[in-house]
C-alpha positions in Angstrom: 129.3 76.0 84.9 125.5 75.9 86.2 125.9 72.7 88.1 128.7 74.1 90.0 126.9 77.5 90.4 123.8 75.5 91.9 125.8 73.6 94.3 127.5 76.5 95.5 123.9 78.1 96.0 122.9 74.8 97.8 125.9 75.0 100.0 125.3 78.9 100.9 121.5 78.6 101.6 122.4 75.2 103.5 125.1 76.7 105.9 122.8 79.9 106.4 120.1 77.9 107.4 122.4 76.1 110.2 123.5 78.9 111.3 120.0 79.9 112.0 119.3 76.9 114.4 120.5 78.3 117.5 118.0 81.4 116.4 115.0 78.8 116.0 115.9 77.4 119.4 115.7 80.7 121.2 112.4 81.6 119.6 111.1 78.3 120.6 112.1 78.4 123.9 111.1 81.8 124.5 107.6 81.8 122.9 106.4 77.9 123.8 108.0 77.7 127.1 108.3 74.0 127.2 107.7 72.8 131.3 110.4 70.4 132.6 108.6 68.0 135.1 110.9 66.4 137.7 110.6 64.7 141.0 112.0 65.0 144.4 113.4 61.2 145.5 113.5 60.8 149.1 116.6 59.2 149.3 118.5 62.7 147.9 116.9 64.9 150.4 118.8 66.2 153.0 118.4 68.1 156.2 119.3 71.9 156.1 118.1 72.9 160.0 114.9 73.2 161.5 112.2 72.9 159.0 114.1 73.3 155.9 115.7 70.3 153.7 117.5 70.2 150.4 117.4 68.1 147.3 119.3 68.6 144.0 117.6 69.8 141.2 119.0 70.3 137.5 120.6 73.5 136.9 120.8 73.3 132.8 118.1 71.6 130.4 120.5 71.9 127.2 124.0 72.0 128.4 125.1 76.1 129.0 122.6 76.9 125.9 119.2 76.2 127.7 119.1 77.1 131.5 117.1 76.6 134.3 117.2 80.7 136.0 117.6 80.5 140.0 117.2 83.1 142.4 120.7 84.4 143.9 121.5 87.4 146.2 120.7 90.2 144.1 117.4 88.2 141.9 115.4 86.8 144.9 112.6 86.0 142.8 114.3 85.2 139.3 113.0 81.5 139.4 109.9 80.1 138.1 110.0 76.9 139.8 106.8 75.6 141.0 106.8 72.5 144.0 104.3 70.5 144.6 103.1 68.0 147.6 101.0 65.4 146.5 100.1 67.2 143.7 99.2 70.6 145.5 101.0 73.5 145.2 103.6 74.6 148.1 104.6 78.3 148.5 105.2 81.0 149.2 108.1 80.5 146.6 111.5 82.6 147.0 111.6 82.4 150.6 114.4 83.4 152.7 116.6 80.5 153.9 115.7 81.4 157.5 112.1 81.5 157.3 112.1 78.1 155.4 113.9 76.8 158.2 112.0 78.6 161.3 108.7 78.3 160.1 108.3 75.5 157.1 104.6 75.4 156.0 105.5 74.7 152.3 107.9 77.9 151.8 110.7 76.8 149.4 113.9 78.4 147.4 115.3 77.5 144.0 118.9 78.6 144.7 121.6 77.2 142.4 121.4 73.7 142.0 119.6 72.9 144.9 115.8 73.3 146.3 115.8 74.3 149.9 112.0 73.5 151.0 109.5 72.4 153.8 106.7 70.5 154.2 103.2 71.6 154.4 102.9 70.9 157.9 106.6 70.8 159.1 107.0 67.3 159.0 110.0 65.4 157.5 109.6 65.0 154.0 111.8 61.8 153.7 109.5 60.0 156.4 106.2 61.4 156.1 105.2 59.5 153.0 104.1 62.2 150.5 105.5 62.3 147.2 107.1 66.0 146.2 107.6 67.0 142.2 108.3 70.2 140.5 107.9 72.0 137.3 110.2 74.8 135.7 110.5 76.6 132.8 113.9 76.7 130.5 115.3 79.8 129.1 118.2 80.4 126.9 121.4 81.6 128.2 122.2 85.4 127.6 125.5 84.4 125.7 123.5 81.9 123.7 121.1 84.9 122.8 124.1 86.9 121.6 125.6 83.8 119.5 122.0 82.9 118.1 121.7 86.6 116.8 125.2 87.2 115.3 126.0 83.6 113.8 123.3 83.8 111.0 124.9 87.5 110.3 128.3 86.3 110.6 127.7 83.3 108.4 125.9 85.6 105.6 128.7 88.1 106.2 131.5 85.3 105.5 130.1 84.2 102.4 130.3 87.7 101.0 134.2 87.8 101.5 134.4 84.9 99.1 135.1 87.0 95.9 135.4 84.1 93.5 131.7 83.1 94.3 129.1 83.9 91.8 126.3 84.9 94.6 122.8 84.7 93.8 121.2 88.2 93.1 118.7 87.8 96.5 122.2 87.2 98.5 123.9 90.0 97.0 121.0 92.4 98.0 120.9 90.7 101.6 125.0 91.0 102.0 124.9 94.6 101.2 122.2 95.0 104.1 124.2 93.1 106.3 127.3 94.4 105.4 125.8 97.8 106.5 124.2 96.2 109.6 128.1 94.9 110.9 129.7 98.5 110.0 127.3 100.4 112.1 128.0 97.7 114.8 131.2 98.1 114.8 131.2 101.8 114.6 129.1 101.8 117.6 131.1 99.4 119.7 128.3 96.9 119.7 130.5 93.6 119.1 132.7 94.8 122.5 129.9 95.9 124.6 127.9 92.5 123.9 130.9 90.8 125.1 131.4 92.8 128.0 127.4 92.1 129.0 128.0 88.6 128.3 131.0 88.5 130.7 129.4 90.4 133.2 126.1 87.7 133.4 128.8 85.1 133.4 130.8 86.0 136.0 128.3 88.3 138.3 130.8 90.5 139.2 128.1 93.0 140.8 127.0 90.9 143.2 130.3 89.5 143.9 131.4 93.1 144.6 128.2 94.3 146.7 127.7 91.4 148.8 129.9 91.6 152.2 130.7 88.1 154.2 132.2 90.0 157.1 135.3 87.6 156.8 139.1 88.5 155.8 138.0 87.6 151.8 136.1 90.9 152.1 139.5 92.6 152.1 140.2 91.0 148.6 136.7 92.6 147.5 137.7 95.8 148.3 141.3 95.6 146.7 139.4 94.3 143.3 137.2 97.8 143.8 140.4 99.8 144.2 141.6 98.3 141.4 138.9 98.8 139.3 138.9 102.4 140.5 142.3 102.8 139.5 142.1 100.9 135.8 139.8 104.0 134.1 142.6 106.5 135.4 143.0 107.6 131.7 139.2 108.0 131.6 138.8 111.4 132.6 136.2 114.0 132.4 137.8 115.8 129.4 137.8 112.8 127.4 134.3 111.5 127.9 130.8 112.7 126.4 128.5 114.7 128.9 125.5 112.5 128.6 128.0 109.6 130.1 129.4 112.0 132.8 126.1 113.3 133.8 124.9 109.7 134.5 127.8 108.6 136.2 128.1 111.8 138.2 124.6 111.8 139.6 124.4 108.2 140.3 127.6 108.3 142.2 126.5 111.4 144.2 123.2 109.7 145.2 124.8 106.7 146.1 127.4 108.5 148.3 124.5 110.1 150.2 123.0 106.7 150.7 126.1 105.7 152.2 126.9 108.7 154.5 123.4 109.9 155.4 121.6 107.3 155.9 123.6 105.3 158.3 122.4 103.3 161.1 123.3 104.0 164.7 125.8 101.9 166.2 125.4 100.3 169.6 128.4 98.2 170.0 131.7 99.3 169.9 133.9 98.7 166.6 137.9 98.9 166.8 141.0 98.4 164.4 141.3 95.0 165.8 138.2 93.9 163.9 139.5 95.1 160.4 136.5 94.3 158.0 133.9 95.5 160.8 136.2 98.7 161.0 136.2 99.6 157.4 132.6 98.8 156.6 131.6 100.5 159.4 133.7 103.5 160.2 135.9 104.0 157.1 133.5 103.1 154.0 130.9 105.8 154.5 133.5 108.3 154.5 135.9 107.2 152.3 132.7 107.0 149.7 132.6 110.9 149.8 136.2 111.1 149.1 135.8 108.5 146.6 132.7 110.4 144.9 134.6 113.2 144.6 137.7 112.0 142.7 134.8 110.5 140.6 133.8 113.9 139.1 136.6 113.6 136.9 137.7 110.3 136.8 134.5 108.1 137.0 135.4 105.0 137.8 136.2 106.0 141.5 132.5 105.5 141.4 133.0 101.7 142.0 134.0 102.0 145.8 131.4 104.5 146.2 128.4 102.2 145.0 129.6 99.4 146.7 130.1 100.9 150.5 126.6 101.7 150.9 125.7 97.6 150.8 129.0 96.8 152.7 128.0 99.3 155.9 124.1 97.7 155.7 125.3 94.1 155.4 127.6 94.4 158.6 124.9 96.2 160.6 122.7 93.6 159.6 125.1 91.0 161.0 125.3 92.8 164.1 121.6 93.5 164.8 120.5 90.2 163.1 117.7 91.7 161.0 118.3 90.9 157.3 116.8 92.8 154.7 116.6 92.5 151.1 118.1 95.5 148.7 115.3 97.4 146.7 116.1 100.1 144.6 119.1 101.1 145.5 120.5 98.0 144.3 118.9 99.0 140.7 121.0 102.5 141.1 124.2 100.8 141.9 123.9 98.0 140.0 123.1 100.3 137.0 126.3 102.6 138.3 128.5 99.5 137.9 127.4 98.4 134.9 128.0 101.7 132.9 131.5 101.5 134.5 132.3 98.2 133.7 131.3 98.2 130.3 133.2 101.6 129.9 136.4 100.2 131.3 136.0 97.0 129.3 135.5 98.7 126.0 138.6 101.3 126.9 141.0 98.8 128.0 140.1 96.2 124.6 140.2 98.7 122.1 143.6 100.3 123.6 145.2 97.1 123.7 143.5 96.3 120.1 145.1 99.8 119.0 148.5 99.3 120.6 148.9 95.7 119.2 147.9 96.9 115.3 149.9 100.1 115.8 153.1 97.9 116.6 152.7 95.8 113.5 151.9 98.5 111.2 148.6 98.4 110.8 145.6 100.8 111.3 143.6 100.0 114.8 140.1 98.9 113.9 138.3 100.4 116.7 140.1 103.3 117.4 141.8 104.7 120.4 139.7 103.4 123.2 137.4 106.6 123.8 134.6 107.4 121.3 132.0 109.5 122.3 129.3 107.7 120.5 130.3 104.3 122.1 130.2 105.8 125.4 126.8 107.2 124.6 125.4 103.9 123.6 126.8 102.7 126.9 124.0 105.1 128.3 121.5 103.7 126.0 122.3 100.1 127.6 121.8 101.6 131.1 118.1 102.7 129.7 117.5 99.1 128.7 118.3 97.8 131.9 116.2 100.3 134.0 113.2 99.3 131.3 113.9 95.7 132.2 112.2 96.5 135.3 109.1 97.8 134.1 109.0 95.0 131.3 109.4 92.1 134.0 107.0 93.8 136.2 104.3 93.5 133.4 105.1 89.7 132.9 104.8 89.0 136.7 101.2 90.6 136.6 100.5 88.8 133.6 101.4 85.2 135.1 99.7 85.9 138.7 96.9 83.7 139.2 95.8 81.7 136.2 98.7 83.3 134.3 96.3 85.1 131.5 96.1 88.7 132.5 93.8 87.8 135.4 95.7 90.9 137.4 94.2 93.2 134.6 90.8 91.8 134.7 90.2 91.2 138.5 93.0 93.0 140.7 91.3 96.0 143.0 94.2 98.4 142.8 92.1 100.7 144.4 92.6 99.3 147.9 96.3 100.7 147.6 94.7 104.2 148.7 92.6 102.3 151.6 95.9 100.2 152.7 97.8 103.8 152.6 95.3 105.5 155.2 95.8 102.5 157.5 99.3 102.5 157.6 99.1 106.4 157.7 100.9 107.3 154.9 98.6 109.2 152.5 99.8 112.7 151.7 95.8 113.4 151.0 95.3 112.2 154.3 94.2 116.0 155.7 91.5 115.7 153.0 89.4 112.8 153.8 86.6 113.9 151.2 89.0 114.5 148.4 90.5 110.9 149.6 86.9 108.9 149.4 86.1 110.8 145.9 89.4 109.2 144.3 88.4 106.2 145.6 85.1 105.9 144.2 86.7 107.0 140.9 89.4 104.5 141.0 87.0 102.0 141.6 84.8 102.5 138.7 87.8 103.1 136.2 90.3 99.8 137.8 89.9 98.1 134.7 91.6 100.7 132.9 93.6 101.8 135.5 95.1 98.3 135.2 95.1 98.2 131.7 97.1 101.3 131.5 99.9 100.5 134.5 100.3 96.7 132.2 100.3 98.7 129.3 103.0 101.4 130.0 105.3 98.7 131.6 104.9 96.2 128.6 105.5 99.0 126.0 109.2 99.7 127.6 110.5 96.9 125.5 108.9 98.6 122.2 109.6 102.2 122.6 113.6 101.6 123.2 113.2 101.1 119.2 112.7 104.7 118.8 115.1 106.8 120.2 113.0 109.9 120.1 110.4 108.5 122.5 113.0 107.6 124.9 113.0 110.5 127.1 109.6 111.3 127.0 108.7 107.9 127.8 111.0 107.9 130.9 109.4 110.8 132.3 105.8 109.6 131.5 107.0 106.8 134.0 108.1 109.1 136.0 104.8 110.9 136.1 103.0 107.6 136.8 105.3 107.1 139.9 104.6 110.5 141.0 100.9 109.8 140.8 101.4 106.5 142.8 103.1 108.8 145.4 100.2 111.2 145.5 97.8 108.6 146.0 99.2 106.0 148.2 102.4 107.5 149.8 104.6 105.0 148.3 107.5 107.1 147.1 110.1 105.4 144.4 112.3 108.3 144.9 115.6 106.9 143.6 113.5 105.3 140.5 112.5 108.8 140.3 116.0 110.3 140.1 117.3 107.7 138.5 114.6 107.8 135.5 115.2 112.1 135.1 118.8 111.4 135.2 118.4 109.2 132.3 116.2 111.6 130.2 118.1 114.3 130.5 120.9 112.5 129.3 119.3 110.7 126.4 117.7 113.9 125.5 121.3 115.3 125.0 122.3 112.2 123.0 122.3 113.5 119.0 123.0 110.3 117.3 120.6 107.6 116.6 121.4 104.1 117.4 122.2 101.4 115.0 120.0 98.1 114.5 122.5 96.1 115.8 122.7 98.3 119.2 118.8 98.1 119.6 119.1 94.3 119.0 121.4 94.4 122.2 119.1 96.7 124.4 116.1 94.7 123.2 118.3 91.0 124.4 119.2 93.1 127.8 115.7 93.8 128.6 114.5 90.5 128.2 117.2 88.4 130.0 118.4 91.2 132.6 117.2 89.1 135.4 120.0 86.6 134.5 122.6 88.6 135.8 121.3 92.0 137.6 118.9 92.7 140.6 115.3 93.5 138.7 112.5 94.4 140.6 109.5 93.0 139.3 106.5 94.3 140.8 103.3 92.1 140.8 100.9 91.2 143.9 97.4 91.0 144.3 95.7 94.3 146.3 93.3 93.0 149.2 91.5 95.2 151.8 93.0 93.4 154.6 95.9 95.1 156.2 98.1 94.5 159.5 99.1 97.4 161.1 102.0 98.0 163.5 102.5 100.5 165.8 104.8 101.5 168.6 104.8 103.9 170.9 107.0 105.0 173.8 105.0 104.9 177.0 106.5 107.7 179.7 106.2 107.3 183.8 103.2 110.1 183.5 101.2 107.7 181.1 102.2 109.7 177.8 102.2 107.7 174.6 104.6 109.1 171.9 104.4 107.5 168.6 107.7 106.0 167.0 107.3 106.7 163.3 108.8 104.4 160.7 111.1 107.1 159.9 113.1 106.8 163.2 114.3 102.9 162.1 116.0 104.8 158.8 117.0 102.1 156.0 114.9 99.3 158.5 111.9 101.8 158.0 110.3 100.5 155.3 110.3 96.8 156.8 109.1 97.4 159.8 106.1 99.8 158.1 105.4 96.3 156.3 104.8 94.5 159.8 107.8 92.4 159.2 109.0 92.8 162.9 107.3 89.3 163.7 108.7 85.9 163.7 108.4 84.2 160.2 105.0 83.0 159.9 103.6 83.9 163.1 101.5 86.8 162.1 99.2 84.5 159.5 98.4 82.3 162.8 96.3 84.9 164.3 95.9 87.9 161.5 95.5 88.1 158.1 98.0 86.3 155.7 98.9 89.4 153.5 102.2 91.7 153.2 102.8 95.2 152.8 100.2 97.3 151.7 97.6 94.1 152.1 99.0 92.4 149.3 99.1 88.9 148.4 101.5 86.7 145.9 98.7 83.4 146.0 95.2 82.8 145.2 94.7 81.0 148.7 95.7 84.0 150.4 93.9 86.4 148.1 90.6 84.5 148.7 91.1 84.7 152.2 92.3 88.7 152.5 89.6 89.6 149.7 86.6 88.6 152.3 88.9 89.7 155.2 88.8 86.5 157.0 90.7 85.9 160.3 91.7 82.5 161.6 89.4 81.6 164.4 91.3 82.2 167.6 90.4 83.6 171.1 94.1 84.7 171.7 94.5 88.5 172.6 98.4 87.9 172.4 100.8 89.6 170.0 102.6 87.5 167.7 106.1 86.8 168.9 108.5 89.9 168.2 111.8 89.1 166.6 114.4 89.8 169.3 116.5 91.8 166.8 113.8 94.6 166.9 114.4 95.2 170.4 118.5 95.8 169.6 117.4 98.3 166.8 114.8 99.7 168.5 117.4 100.5 171.6 120.1 102.0 169.0 117.2 104.4 167.5 116.4 105.1 171.1 120.6 105.8 171.9 120.8 107.7 169.2 117.4 110.0 169.1 118.6 110.6 172.8 121.5 112.8 171.5 119.3 115.5 170.2 121.8 116.2 167.1 119.9 114.4 164.3 118.5 115.7 161.1 115.5 115.0 159.3 117.4 114.6 156.2 119.6 111.6 157.8 116.2 109.5 158.2 115.5 109.0 154.6 115.3 105.8 153.4 114.5 103.8 150.0 111.0 103.3 148.7 110.5 106.5 151.0 106.9 106.4 152.8 105.3 109.5 153.9 105.1 107.3 156.7 103.0 109.3 159.3 104.0 112.5 161.4 105.9 112.5 164.8 109.4 112.2 164.1 110.4 115.9 165.6 108.3 114.7 168.7 109.7 111.5 169.0 113.3 112.8 168.4 112.7 115.6 171.2 111.0 113.1 174.1 113.0 113.0 177.3 114.4 109.7 177.3 114.7 109.3 181.0 111.1 109.3 181.5 110.6 106.5 179.1 109.6 103.1 181.1 109.1 100.9 178.0 107.2 100.5 174.7 104.0 99.3 173.3 103.6 97.3 170.3 100.2 97.2 168.7 99.2 95.0 165.7 95.7 95.6 164.5 94.0 93.7 161.5 92.2 96.1 159.6 89.6 95.6 156.9 88.7 98.4 154.3 84.9 97.8 153.6 83.2 99.6 150.4 80.6 102.0 151.2 79.0 103.2 147.7 81.8 105.2 146.2 84.1 105.5 149.2 85.3 103.1 152.2 85.7 103.1 155.8 88.1 101.1 158.1 87.1 98.4 160.3 89.5 97.1 163.0 88.7 93.5 163.3 91.3 92.2 165.7 93.9 93.9 167.9 96.6 92.7 169.9 98.8 94.8 172.2 102.0 94.0 174.6 103.9 96.3 176.6 107.8 95.8 176.6 109.6 97.3 179.9 112.5 99.3 178.8 115.2 97.0 180.2 114.2 94.5 178.0 114.4 96.7 175.0 117.8 97.9 176.0 119.1 94.7 176.9 117.8 93.3 173.6 117.9 90.1 175.0 114.0 88.3 175.5 113.0 84.7 175.2 110.6 84.2 172.3 107.0 82.9 173.5 
């Protein structure tokens, strides 16, 4: 008997150890991050167009278990692939494919199973005699993470069901704990919610539904969204807990406003003969309000409202030829759609399970399909999804430069203040003495500031394990956002609303999440970039800023500034001086973007010293012709005189200078053209303050006829 018991114990231990192998694999690939290196074979390189070429790269490292994360439409900077030309780093990575094609110079994008890239000097990589190689770090897939966690627990639980097996005391104690773990997990709906998340990451429905191709296939997309909305018909407000309702209603209202109030003026005819464009541009924004009204009682109607704003914007981008990336509003829409998808999935699965069990005379294990605790747990998963933005921002900062916390030690974050001064967006601009004092204090305590920012973002993955800390921590993050807004003029207003909404919901949830749910939340934070649009904020701040200004010139010589707000949801892009042809600005001006930010060490070194390319040219870099179409539409809309300030709000809002009212009341019959000016401005430290030196300036006058025609040859 003793020998039989020993063999059983050995069998038990062996099967448990084997079931832990996936978890050990996850730990290995998460901690040690082995690097996969490969080469680009010249015979496999194909020409995409312009300077862009493509080459195949592997999609997985170990089948479907360990994969290489790539860039997608919603996750434009998810890949960690590095590309080398004769051993030298190429970049920037994550470039738009149109930029790679038009300007090359080492730009590349890791997209699916393809590497879209260009050579450093725009030559043909198939014939230039150089070698190209890459390295990339693999990561466990999301569903493999779930399996790795559940498998050992399930194995131990399975042994406990063998009543005839005389379990050793240590395993008996363990099984009691695991039985409690599984009981709480089932009560919290964790198995079904985990399966729902795996399906969301595998099928990527959020990207599939919010994107627009402009083709008749969009009607299938619209029909799918309608079916999802109707699928939750029985999920009414009376049956749902208040925290879940509060979050869904608030997000839906904000997204309805995003679609309706921030519409862009249309200077082209849209008729029913163009059914896709007619729906996206004329029907969608208004219908989004109608669906938002229905969503007050039936939250799943928010599916349609969450999508129409993106369909509208992508249709506008196709017509004007000026493509934008999606920012905070995609985070908001993605969070709402995750809430609704998980709620609908849980409701349908449990209802079907209950019906089947009842039909055969057995009690439904999961209940009738609506349990307040489960829907509250879905809200907690929404918190985890929001925390992933902060967590991955901290990782991005850590990996900048040498990848060992270089950002914390060396990044001069205080230049955000001087850059905001250059761009004219500082709320404190009317108090220059206060501005200078804050700059000096920030400069003196920059290391502390960086460490606090990094620590706050990184700690998000720890805080989610402590339910009482969640709401205060979320409000602390918002306090940090408010501080950024006051000091720099950058207002993450959508995130502020999102955070406050979640904090209020969390404060009203009285139950404590199970260990299983907190594990699922942790996994979601870590692996969210695999299936959601995550904003990973990480770059170097520098004193070098390229500042674009646009002025309307009247026939009597009056100059009327055109503030960025006039361009609505294109405002932030134009504030960032992206109105020029790709790659042209850095030929004559600083190699920085946005608030004087730089992603790569080489660009950072140049910008830190405010070095400009040697050039005697005073010409403005070639302007993207699409900007003229945008400007013509803006003028046409402003000339109507029926606009209100609230229709000019936009994501990532900047206090982008005064002058909107003056521009809207301009007599456009007197406007003879627009003057574009690009200044290279350097912030120079002066003791405990700074001064702004303009090192290069280029100006070009564009006659009104060229602006209104929207056609202009590129120099």
